[in-house]
Structures are given as C-alpha cells and as structure tokens.
py3Dmol code that shows the C-alpha trace and the ligand (Angstrom):
import py3Dmol

protein = """\
ATOM      1  CA  MET A   1     168.823  71.790  51.711  1.00  0.00           C
ATOM      2  CA  ARG A   2     166.696  69.033  50.223  1.00  0.00           C
ATOM      3  CA  ILE A   3     168.255  67.273  47.236  1.00  0.00           C
ATOM      4  CA  VAL A   4     165.926  65.264  45.006  1.00  0.00           C
ATOM      5  CA  ILE A   5     167.560  63.142  42.306  1.00  0.00           C
ATOM      6  CA  LYS A   6     165.544  61.648  39.444  1.00  0.00           C
ATOM      7  CA  GLU A   7     166.832  59.645  36.505  1.00  0.00           C
ATOM      8  CA  THR A   8     166.095  61.871  33.516  1.00  0.00           C
ATOM      9  CA  LYS A   9     165.453  65.525  32.748  1.00  0.00           C
ATOM     10  CA  ALA A  10     161.802  64.640  32.059  1.00  0.00           C
ATOM     11  CA  ASP A  11     161.447  62.900  35.459  1.00  0.00           C
ATOM     12  CA  THR A  12     163.041  65.904  37.195  1.00  0.00           C
ATOM     13  CA  GLY A  13     160.710  68.289  35.395  1.00  0.00           C
ATOM     14  CA  LYS A  14     157.653  66.209  36.275  1.00  0.00           C
ATOM     15  CA  TRP A  15     158.630  65.937  39.933  1.00  0.00           C
ATOM     16  CA  THR A  16     159.260  69.692  40.160  1.00  0.00           C
ATOM     17  CA  ALA A  17     156.023  70.577  38.357  1.00  0.00           C
ATOM     18  CA  ASP A  18     153.979  68.315  40.641  1.00  0.00           C
ATOM     19  CA  TYR A  19     155.758  69.573  43.759  1.00  0.00           C
ATOM     20  CA  ILE A  20     154.904  73.189  42.958  1.00  0.00           C
ATOM     21  CA  ILE A  21     151.325  72.409  41.898  1.00  0.00           C
ATOM     22  CA  ASP A  22     150.824  70.704  45.266  1.00  0.00           C
ATOM     23  CA  LYS A  23     152.196  73.825  46.976  1.00  0.00           C
ATOM     24  CA  ILE A  24     149.812  76.103  45.063  1.00  0.00           C
ATOM     25  CA  LYS A  25     146.860  73.865  45.899  1.00  0.00           C
ATOM     26  CA  ALA A  26     147.780  73.625  49.571  1.00  0.00           C
ATOM     27  CA  PHE A  27     148.101  77.432  49.710  1.00  0.00           C
ATOM     28  CA  ALA A  28     144.548  77.767  48.308  1.00  0.00           C
ATOM     29  CA  PRO A  29     145.230  81.192  46.782  1.00  0.00           C
ATOM     30  CA  THR A  30     142.510  83.835  46.408  1.00  0.00           C
ATOM     31  CA  PRO A  31     142.547  87.256  44.701  1.00  0.00           C
ATOM     32  CA  GLU A  32     143.208  88.792  48.128  1.00  0.00           C
ATOM     33  CA  LYS A  33     145.874  86.244  49.030  1.00  0.00           C
ATOM     34  CA  PRO A  34     147.575  85.160  45.780  1.00  0.00           C
ATOM     35  CA  PHE A  35     150.392  82.622  45.527  1.00  0.00           C
ATOM     36  CA  VAL A  36     153.430  84.735  44.624  1.00  0.00           C
ATOM     37  CA  MET A  37     156.013  82.887  42.616  1.00  0.00           C
ATOM     38  CA  GLY A  38     159.425  83.740  41.098  1.00  0.00           C
ATOM     39  CA  LEU A  39     160.074  82.191  37.680  1.00  0.00           C
ATOM     40  CA  PRO A  40     163.085  81.541  35.441  1.00  0.00           C
ATOM     41  CA  THR A  41     163.600  81.197  31.710  1.00  0.00           C
ATOM     42  CA  GLY A  42     165.981  78.749  30.021  1.00  0.00           C
ATOM     43  CA  SER A  43     165.832  75.150  28.907  1.00  0.00           C
ATOM     44  CA  SER A  44     165.859  73.733  32.467  1.00  0.00           C
ATOM     45  CA  PRO A  45     162.321  74.818  33.463  1.00  0.00           C
ATOM     46  CA  MET A  46     160.796  73.815  30.100  1.00  0.00           C
ATOM     47  CA  PRO A  47     159.588  70.358  31.238  1.00  0.00           C
ATOM     48  CA  VAL A  48     158.041  72.057  34.284  1.00  0.00           C
ATOM     49  CA  TYR A  49     156.158  74.577  32.147  1.00  0.00           C
ATOM     50  CA  GLU A  50     155.038  71.856  29.731  1.00  0.00           C
ATOM     51  CA  GLU A  51     153.649  69.818  32.622  1.00  0.00           C
ATOM     52  CA  TRP A  52     151.883  72.848  34.164  1.00  0.00           C
ATOM     53  CA  ILE A  53     150.232  73.552  30.801  1.00  0.00           C
ATOM     54  CA  ARG A  54     149.168  69.912  30.496  1.00  0.00           C
ATOM     55  CA  ARG A  55     147.739  69.851  34.014  1.00  0.00           C
ATOM     56  CA  TYR A  56     145.980  73.198  33.434  1.00  0.00           C
ATOM     57  CA  LYS A  57     144.407  71.910  30.206  1.00  0.00           C
ATOM     58  CA  ALA A  58     143.310  68.781  32.059  1.00  0.00           C
ATOM     59  CA  GLY A  59     141.490  71.057  34.522  1.00  0.00           C
ATOM     60  CA  GLU A  60     143.726  70.024  37.409  1.00  0.00           C
ATOM     61  CA  ILE A  61     145.237  73.408  38.299  1.00  0.00           C
ATOM     62  CA  SER A  62     144.382  77.075  37.874  1.00  0.00           C
ATOM     63  CA  PHE A  63     146.837  79.970  37.840  1.00  0.00           C
ATOM     64  CA  LYS A  64     144.106  82.622  38.245  1.00  0.00           C
ATOM     65  CA  ASN A  65     145.312  83.582  41.698  1.00  0.00           C
ATOM     66  CA  VAL A  66     149.015  83.176  41.034  1.00  0.00           C
ATOM     67  CA  VAL A  67     151.251  86.255  40.734  1.00  0.00           C
ATOM     68  CA  THR A  68     154.625  85.858  39.029  1.00  0.00           C
ATOM     69  CA  PHE A  69     157.891  87.773  39.097  1.00  0.00           C
ATOM     70  CA  ASN A  70     160.406  86.745  36.473  1.00  0.00           C
ATOM     71  CA  MET A  71     164.038  86.546  37.479  1.00  0.00           C
ATOM     72  CA  ASP A  72     165.645  88.533  34.738  1.00  0.00           C
ATOM     73  CA  GLU A  73     165.509  90.170  31.313  1.00  0.00           C
ATOM     74  CA  TYR A  74     168.068  91.404  28.805  1.00  0.00           C
ATOM     75  CA  VAL A  75     168.791  95.119  28.501  1.00  0.00           C
ATOM     76  CA  ASN A  76     168.045  96.753  25.136  1.00  0.00           C
ATOM     77  CA  LEU A  77     166.462  93.725  23.496  1.00  0.00           C
ATOM     78  CA  PRO A  78     162.974  94.606  22.188  1.00  0.00           C
ATOM     79  CA  GLU A  79     160.218  92.885  24.164  1.00  0.00           C
ATOM     80  CA  ASP A  80     158.880  91.295  20.992  1.00  0.00           C
ATOM     81  CA  HIS A  81     162.300  89.880  20.001  1.00  0.00           C
ATOM     82  CA  SER A  82     161.954  86.091  19.876  1.00  0.00           C
ATOM     83  CA  GLU A  83     164.790  85.692  22.427  1.00  0.00           C
ATOM     84  CA  SER A  84     163.585  88.254  24.973  1.00  0.00           C
ATOM     85  CA  TYR A  85     162.524  86.699  28.235  1.00  0.00           C
ATOM     86  CA  HIS A  86     159.134  88.372  27.753  1.00  0.00           C
ATOM     87  CA  SER A  87     158.656  86.377  24.533  1.00  0.00           C
ATOM     88  CA  PHE A  88     159.980  83.217  26.156  1.00  0.00           C
ATOM     89  CA  MET A  89     157.544  83.384  29.054  1.00  0.00           C
ATOM     90  CA  TYR A  90     154.457  84.114  26.937  1.00  0.00           C
ATOM     91  CA  THR A  91     155.330  81.534  24.275  1.00  0.00           C
ATOM     92  CA  ASN A  92     156.246  78.782  26.695  1.00  0.00           C
ATOM     93  CA  LEU A  93     153.829  79.368  29.548  1.00  0.00           C
ATOM     94  CA  PHE A  94     151.624  82.429  29.955  1.00  0.00           C
ATOM     95  CA  ASP A  95     149.808  82.136  26.595  1.00  0.00           C
ATOM     96  CA  HIS A  96     148.651  78.640  27.552  1.00  0.00           C
ATOM     97  CA  ILE A  97     147.379  79.061  31.110  1.00  0.00           C
ATOM     98  CA  ASP A  98     144.752  81.208  32.849  1.00  0.00           C
ATOM     99  CA  ILE A  99     147.064  83.641  34.654  1.00  0.00           C
ATOM    100  CA  PRO A 100     145.645  87.198  34.372  1.00  0.00           C
ATOM    101  CA  ALA A 101     147.945  89.632  32.509  1.00  0.00           C
ATOM    102  CA  GLU A 102     148.012  91.978  35.505  1.00  0.00           C
ATOM    103  CA  ASN A 103     149.504  89.204  37.666  1.00  0.00           C
ATOM    104  CA  ILE A 104     152.594  88.875  35.437  1.00  0.00           C
ATOM    105  CA  ASN A 105     155.703  90.879  36.329  1.00  0.00           C
ATOM    106  CA  ILE A 106     158.777  90.942  34.101  1.00  0.00           C
ATOM    107  CA  LEU A 107     161.577  93.497  34.328  1.00  0.00           C
ATOM    108  CA  ASN A 108     161.582  96.105  31.562  1.00  0.00           C
ATOM    109  CA  GLY A 109     165.068  96.134  30.063  1.00  0.00           C
ATOM    110  CA  ASN A 110     164.109  98.860  27.577  1.00  0.00           C
ATOM    111  CA  ALA A 111     163.101 101.528  30.096  1.00  0.00           C
ATOM    112  CA  ALA A 112     164.899 104.881  30.168  1.00  0.00           C
ATOM    113  CA  ASP A 113     165.580 104.595  33.897  1.00  0.00           C
ATOM    114  CA  LEU A 114     166.716 101.025  34.562  1.00  0.00           C
ATOM    115  CA  GLU A 115     167.598 101.656  38.188  1.00  0.00           C
ATOM    116  CA  LYS A 116     164.061 102.834  38.864  1.00  0.00           C
ATOM    117  CA  VAL A 117     162.678  99.690  37.215  1.00  0.00           C
ATOM    118  CA  CYS A 118     164.783  97.591  39.597  1.00  0.00           C
ATOM    119  CA  LYS A 119     163.791  99.568  42.704  1.00  0.00           C
ATOM    120  CA  ASP A 120     160.107  99.433  41.749  1.00  0.00           C
ATOM    121  CA  TYR A 121     160.371  95.663  41.216  1.00  0.00           C
ATOM    122  CA  GLU A 122     161.695  95.107  44.732  1.00  0.00           C
ATOM    123  CA  ALA A 123     159.000  97.423  46.118  1.00  0.00           C
ATOM    124  CA  LYS A 124     156.273  95.511  44.287  1.00  0.00           C
ATOM    125  CA  ILE A 125     157.528  92.180  45.626  1.00  0.00           C
ATOM    126  CA  LYS A 126     157.394  93.678  49.110  1.00  0.00           C
ATOM    127  CA  GLN A 127     153.876  95.014  48.514  1.00  0.00           C
ATOM    128  CA  TYR A 128     152.746  91.468  47.822  1.00  0.00           C
ATOM    129  CA  GLY A 129     154.243  90.347  51.106  1.00  0.00           C
ATOM    130  CA  GLY A 130     157.269  88.693  49.488  1.00  0.00           C
ATOM    131  CA  ILE A 131     157.674  85.666  47.255  1.00  0.00           C
ATOM    132  CA  GLU A 132     156.219  82.387  48.445  1.00  0.00           C
ATOM    133  CA  LEU A 133     158.255  80.157  46.155  1.00  0.00           C
ATOM    134  CA  PHE A 134     161.098  81.028  43.812  1.00  0.00           C
ATOM    135  CA  LEU A 135     161.720  78.524  41.027  1.00  0.00           C
ATOM    136  CA  GLY A 136     165.162  78.914  39.453  1.00  0.00           C
ATOM    137  CA  GLY A 137     167.736  77.361  37.182  1.00  0.00           C
ATOM    138  CA  ILE A 138     171.484  77.904  37.124  1.00  0.00           C
ATOM    139  CA  GLY A 139     174.165  78.616  34.562  1.00  0.00           C
ATOM    140  CA  PRO A 140     177.096  76.201  34.125  1.00  0.00           C
ATOM    141  CA  ASP A 141     179.150  78.600  36.306  1.00  0.00           C
ATOM    142  CA  GLY A 142     176.638  78.286  39.144  1.00  0.00           C
ATOM    143  CA  HIS A 143     174.989  81.648  38.569  1.00  0.00           C
ATOM    144  CA  ILE A 144     171.402  82.143  39.605  1.00  0.00           C
ATOM    145  CA  ALA A 145     169.275  84.503  37.487  1.00  0.00           C
ATOM    146  CA  PHE A 146     172.069  86.736  36.083  1.00  0.00           C
ATOM    147  CA  ASN A 147     174.078  86.881  39.309  1.00  0.00           C
ATOM    148  CA  GLU A 148     177.384  86.112  37.709  1.00  0.00           C
ATOM    149  CA  PRO A 149     180.437  84.879  39.649  1.00  0.00           C
ATOM    150  CA  GLY A 150     181.602  87.605  42.012  1.00  0.00           C
ATOM    151  CA  SER A 151     178.100  89.023  42.563  1.00  0.00           C
ATOM    152  CA  SER A 152     177.177  90.160  46.035  1.00  0.00           C
ATOM    153  CA  LEU A 153     175.426  87.382  47.907  1.00  0.00           C
ATOM    154  CA  THR A 154     173.060  89.930  49.470  1.00  0.00           C
ATOM    155  CA  SER A 155     172.328  91.750  46.192  1.00  0.00           C
ATOM    156  CA  LYS A 156     168.884  92.995  45.180  1.00  0.00           C
ATOM    157  CA  THR A 157     167.409  93.632  41.737  1.00  0.00           C
ATOM    158  CA  ARG A 158     169.839  95.609  39.567  1.00  0.00           C
ATOM    159  CA  VAL A 159     171.625  95.963  36.222  1.00  0.00           C
ATOM    160  CA  LYS A 160     174.401  93.427  35.618  1.00  0.00           C
ATOM    161  CA  THR A 161     177.014  93.015  32.908  1.00  0.00           C
ATOM    162  CA  LEU A 162     177.064  89.466  31.606  1.00  0.00           C
ATOM    163  CA  SER A 163     180.184  87.345  31.765  1.00  0.00           C
ATOM    164  CA  TYR A 164     181.956  85.963  28.702  1.00  0.00           C
ATOM    165  CA  ASP A 165     180.821  82.435  29.675  1.00  0.00           C
ATOM    166  CA  THR A 166     177.163  83.462  29.863  1.00  0.00           C
ATOM    167  CA  ILE A 167     177.301  85.350  26.566  1.00  0.00           C
ATOM    168  CA  LEU A 168     178.898  82.267  24.997  1.00  0.00           C
ATOM    169  CA  ALA A 169     176.335  79.903  26.591  1.00  0.00           C
ATOM    170  CA  ASN A 170     173.411  82.081  25.476  1.00  0.00           C
ATOM    171  CA  SER A 171     174.715  82.614  21.933  1.00  0.00           C
ATOM    172  CA  ARG A 172     173.005  79.276  21.117  1.00  0.00           C
ATOM    173  CA  PHE A 173     169.754  81.311  21.089  1.00  0.00           C
ATOM    174  CA  PHE A 174     171.232  83.976  18.779  1.00  0.00           C
ATOM    175  CA  ASN A 175     172.373  81.845  15.824  1.00  0.00           C
ATOM    176  CA  ASP A 176     175.619  81.064  17.696  1.00  0.00           C
ATOM    177  CA  ASP A 177     176.648  84.685  17.130  1.00  0.00           C
ATOM    178  CA  MET A 178     178.082  86.094  20.356  1.00  0.00           C
ATOM    179  CA  SER A 179     177.937  89.640  18.999  1.00  0.00           C
ATOM    180  CA  LYS A 180     174.125  89.421  18.926  1.00  0.00           C
ATOM    181  CA  VAL A 181     173.797  88.515  22.619  1.00  0.00           C
ATOM    182  CA  PRO A 182     173.006  91.524  24.829  1.00  0.00           C
ATOM    183  CA  THR A 183     175.868  92.269  27.204  1.00  0.00           C
ATOM    184  CA  GLN A 184     173.719  93.556  30.054  1.00  0.00           C
ATOM    185  CA  ALA A 185     170.644  92.349  31.863  1.00  0.00           C
ATOM    186  CA  LEU A 186     168.321  93.295  34.684  1.00  0.00           C
ATOM    187  CA  THR A 187     168.232  90.620  37.324  1.00  0.00           C
ATOM    188  CA  VAL A 188     166.840  89.929  40.743  1.00  0.00           C
ATOM    189  CA  GLY A 189     169.670  89.671  43.257  1.00  0.00           C
ATOM    190  CA  VAL A 190     170.844  86.671  45.236  1.00  0.00           C
ATOM    191  CA  GLY A 191     169.304  88.457  48.231  1.00  0.00           C
ATOM    192  CA  THR A 192     165.970  88.748  46.402  1.00  0.00           C
ATOM    193  CA  VAL A 193     165.911  84.984  45.837  1.00  0.00           C
ATOM    194  CA  MET A 194     167.010  84.363  49.424  1.00  0.00           C
ATOM    195  CA  GLY A 195     164.052  86.475  50.587  1.00  0.00           C
ATOM    196  CA  ALA A 196     161.562  83.959  49.180  1.00  0.00           C
ATOM    197  CA  ARG A 197     159.985  81.632  51.724  1.00  0.00           C
ATOM    198  CA  GLU A 198     160.985  78.637  49.627  1.00  0.00           C
ATOM    199  CA  VAL A 199     163.452  78.246  46.753  1.00  0.00           C
ATOM    200  CA  VAL A 200     163.335  75.363  44.269  1.00  0.00           C
ATOM    201  CA  ILE A 201     166.225  75.039  41.828  1.00  0.00           C
ATOM    202  CA  ILE A 202     166.009  72.706  38.863  1.00  0.00           C
ATOM    203  CA  ILE A 203     169.359  71.574  37.450  1.00  0.00           C
ATOM    204  CA  THR A 204     169.672  69.055  34.643  1.00  0.00           C
ATOM    205  CA  GLY A 205     172.421  67.857  32.343  1.00  0.00           C
ATOM    206  CA  PHE A 206     176.085  66.999  32.592  1.00  0.00           C
ATOM    207  CA  ASN A 207     177.193  70.533  31.709  1.00  0.00           C
ATOM    208  CA  LYS A 208     175.923  71.679  35.123  1.00  0.00           C
ATOM    209  CA  ALA A 209     177.629  68.835  37.044  1.00  0.00           C
ATOM    210  CA  ARG A 210     180.625  70.891  38.161  1.00  0.00           C
ATOM    211  CA  ALA A 211     178.386  73.677  39.447  1.00  0.00           C
ATOM    212  CA  VAL A 212     176.282  71.103  41.293  1.00  0.00           C
ATOM    213  CA  ARG A 213     179.411  69.799  43.005  1.00  0.00           C
ATOM    214  CA  GLU A 214     180.438  73.287  44.101  1.00  0.00           C
ATOM    215  CA  VAL A 215     176.967  74.164  45.306  1.00  0.00           C
ATOM    216  CA  ILE A 216     176.294  70.968  47.242  1.00  0.00           C
ATOM    217  CA  GLU A 217     179.716  69.836  48.410  1.00  0.00           C
ATOM    218  CA  GLY A 218     181.626  73.115  48.330  1.00  0.00           C
ATOM    219  CA  GLY A 219     181.373  76.097  50.634  1.00  0.00           C
ATOM    220  CA  ILE A 220     179.350  79.267  50.211  1.00  0.00           C
ATOM    221  CA  SER A 221     181.112  81.393  47.631  1.00  0.00           C
ATOM    222  CA  HIS A 222     180.321  84.428  45.519  1.00  0.00           C
ATOM    223  CA  MET A 223     182.086  82.575  42.692  1.00  0.00           C
ATOM    224  CA  TRP A 224     179.162  80.091  42.611  1.00  0.00           C
ATOM    225  CA  THR A 225     176.320  82.410  43.565  1.00  0.00           C
ATOM    226  CA  VAL A 226     173.673  79.716  43.931  1.00  0.00           C
ATOM    227  CA  SER A 227     175.752  78.228  46.781  1.00  0.00           C
ATOM    228  CA  MET A 228     174.230  80.949  48.980  1.00  0.00           C
ATOM    229  CA  LEU A 229     171.195  78.677  49.187  1.00  0.00           C
ATOM    230  CA  GLN A 230     173.074  76.646  51.765  1.00  0.00           C
ATOM    231  CA  LEU A 231     171.940  79.393  54.141  1.00  0.00           C
ATOM    232  CA  HIS A 232     168.291  79.241  53.089  1.00  0.00           C
ATOM    233  CA  GLU A 233     165.894  77.619  55.527  1.00  0.00           C
ATOM    234  CA  HIS A 234     163.805  76.003  52.845  1.00  0.00           C
ATOM    235  CA  ALA A 235     165.751  75.219  49.679  1.00  0.00           C
ATOM    236  CA  VAL A 236     165.158  72.292  47.344  1.00  0.00           C
ATOM    237  CA  ILE A 237     167.471  71.258  44.517  1.00  0.00           C
ATOM    238  CA  SER A 238     165.909  69.037  41.905  1.00  0.00           C
ATOM    239  CA  LEU A 239     168.494  67.145  39.826  1.00  0.00           C
ATOM    240  CA  ASP A 240     168.671  64.563  37.081  1.00  0.00           C
ATOM    241  CA  GLU A 241     171.345  61.839  37.152  1.00  0.00           C
ATOM    242  CA  PRO A 242     173.690  63.521  34.615  1.00  0.00           C
ATOM    243  CA  ALA A 243     173.818  66.655  36.809  1.00  0.00           C
ATOM    244  CA  THR A 244     175.102  64.539  39.733  1.00  0.00           C
ATOM    245  CA  MET A 245     178.092  63.136  37.844  1.00  0.00           C
ATOM    246  CA  GLU A 246     180.716  65.246  39.620  1.00  0.00           C
ATOM    247  CA  LEU A 247     179.312  64.578  43.097  1.00  0.00           C
ATOM    248  CA  GLN A 248     180.935  61.940  45.255  1.00  0.00           C
ATOM    249  CA  VAL A 249     179.194  58.572  44.996  1.00  0.00           C
ATOM    250  CA  GLU A 250     178.780  58.783  48.760  1.00  0.00           C
ATOM    251  CA  SER A 251     176.899  62.104  48.550  1.00  0.00           C
ATOM    252  CA  VAL A 252     174.535  60.813  45.881  1.00  0.00           C
ATOM    253  CA  LYS A 253     173.771  57.723  47.936  1.00  0.00           C
ATOM    254  CA  TYR A 254     173.316  59.834  51.059  1.00  0.00           C
ATOM    255  CA  PHE A 255     170.747  62.143  49.480  1.00  0.00           C
ATOM    256  CA  LYS A 256     168.917  59.296  47.739  1.00  0.00           C
ATOM    257  CA  ASP A 257     168.688  57.401  51.027  1.00  0.00           C
ATOM    258  CA  ILE A 258     167.284  60.419  52.852  1.00  0.00           C
ATOM    259  CA  GLU A 259     164.633  60.903  50.159  1.00  0.00           C
ATOM    260  CA  GLU A 260     163.696  57.252  50.276  1.00  0.00           C
ATOM    261  CA  ILE A 261     163.428  57.206  54.048  1.00  0.00           C
ATOM    262  CA  SER A 262     161.395  60.413  54.122  1.00  0.00           C
ATOM    263  CA  GLN A 263     159.014  59.146  51.438  1.00  0.00           C
ATOM    264  CA  SER A 264     158.660  55.682  52.911  1.00  0.00           C
ATOM    265  CA  LYS A 265     155.945  54.852  55.393  1.00  0.00           C
ATOM    266  CA  MET A 266     157.801  51.670  56.323  1.00  0.00           C
ATOM    267  CA  PRO A 267     160.071  51.462  59.360  1.00  0.00           C
ATOM    268  CA  ILE A 268     163.733  50.700  58.552  1.00  0.00           C
ATOM    269  CA  HIS A 269     164.980  47.267  59.678  1.00  0.00           C
TER     270      HIS A 269
END
"""
ligand_1 = """\
16
LIG
C 170.477 82.249 31.836
C 169.409 82.741 32.791
C 169.357 81.884 34.048
C 169.270 80.419 33.668
C 170.469 80.045 32.838
C 170.506 78.591 32.461
O 171.743 82.646 32.229
N 169.626 84.092 33.169
O 168.264 82.278 34.843
O 169.180 79.641 34.826
O 170.448 80.839 31.655
O 169.751 78.302 31.336
P 169.444 76.826 30.871
O 168.379 76.323 31.782
O 168.951 76.987 29.469
O 170.707 76.060 30.969
"""
view = py3Dmol.view(width=600, height=400)
view.addModel(protein, "pdb")
view.setStyle({"model": 0}, {"cartoon": {"style": "trace"}})
view.addModel(ligand_1, "xyz")
view.setStyle({"model": 1}, {"stick": {}})
view.zoomTo()
view.show()
C-alpha cells in the first residue's frame, strides 16, 4: 500500500488529480480500449474533480475515451433530486468535461428490480474487462462506497441498509434532517473495488483520522471495510496532514521517508 501525505486538502486533491491524469495519459485510451474508472461522490473527491475540470478546460486532458462507474446511489431518491449521486456527478464533474453520456454508468436506485440493476452493473464492468482504476473516499467509520461496518469483504454490487452513523453524517446534505436521508442505497461491494487493477483512496480531514489509523496500522477487519485494501496489489492512499493525526508519529515519518526516497533521484548518504 502506497501512502502519500500532503499538507492540505487542496494539496492532496491536486496530487490525486495529477496522478490519475498521468495514468489516463499513459494508458492512451481509444474508443476500442477506453480507460475504465470507478468514481465516488462526497466532499473528499471535490478538489480532484475541480482540478480535472480545470485541466480539461486548459486543453490538457480529454475524457472522451474514459468510461466511468459510480460507486453508489441512494434508493428511492429521484435522480433529479439535488442530493442524488446522479445530480452530484453531473453538477460537479460530467457537465464540465467531454465524457460522452453513454460512457457514464450510475446505479439506478429507483428501478423496480434493484437486484437486477446490481447484477447488470457487475456484468457491465466485466464486459469492459474490469476497472482500471477505482477512485474512492471513505466514511468516518472506514466504510468504502456504502459498505458499512460488518459488510462482507468479498461483496459485490448490492442493496445495503445505511448505518445510523452514515445517515447522521449525510444529514448535512439534507438540511440536517436525518428523517430526509434515504435509509438504503445501491453500492458496489468491497470485492468490486478489490477487482480493480488499481485503487486510489483520498482521505482528508481530522474526522477521518481514526479510520485512517485502523486502516493503515490495524488489521484487516469487516468493521473498517476499507482495510481490505491491505490485500490489494496496487492500492494508494492519499492523505492530508489532519487525516494522519491518529497515526503514530513513527508511521507518518516512515511513509513520508519512503515517498521522498522513491521520488528522489539522489542517492542517500
Ligand atoms: C458516503 C459515500 C462514500 C463517501 C463518504 C464520505 O457515505 N457513500 O462513498 O466516501 O460518504 O463522504 P465525504 O467525502 O463527504 O466525507
């Protein structure tokens, strides 16, 4: 697991945005061989999306041959509701870049047969040959997508009931009214994320510090579902300083040293 620590949320977002743009460019996607990416919603990826939009507008990157699969969506929240993940993704990213509409995949939480939606989603990911890079965030309880504590670490896309903590955390988007937050969601599974060839998780802010400690210094546990990434061959966690506050000083120094050595062309004396 590669741990990259930057000072501020903005620095972390910029590093992550640049890292993924470099990956897309190196992949040189075409219509026949698109770059398939998993995407999250939430406040954590916002600086990444803002930077992608800026770089796109500057003519430095195109998303024409990028295919996206969003991580999750609420159940029974109209697509055009301002807090649906459909609205979030179009408002904060898709409306501002050149990704073709047919390349965008978001789970339909209003379908009559939700289980079919989930099965079809997994099948479509497979049809594309799997996900090249999954970008994700985490909840303060270490959940990835909507894989709440106790979720199967090999789970695939399915319907999940949200935990009290998540409903409380997300009520900030629903006028702080917990009764307005949907109680169920469709979500890719931990196993779906693990199936990606690379996973990049962006975690910022002190309220995620405890989860960061569990994920990096703790063991693999279904109580902190993102900890499963310890078993991924190519996982990157991108952190700002506040998110590292519960890590041991020694761990922070260790990961910073490794980054510095790997980025430095100079021999160590
Ligand atoms: C929700 C989403 C997650 C996201 C989390 C954190 O629970 N389902 O995918 O990672 O919120 O959101 P934020 O980045 O706003 O803290």
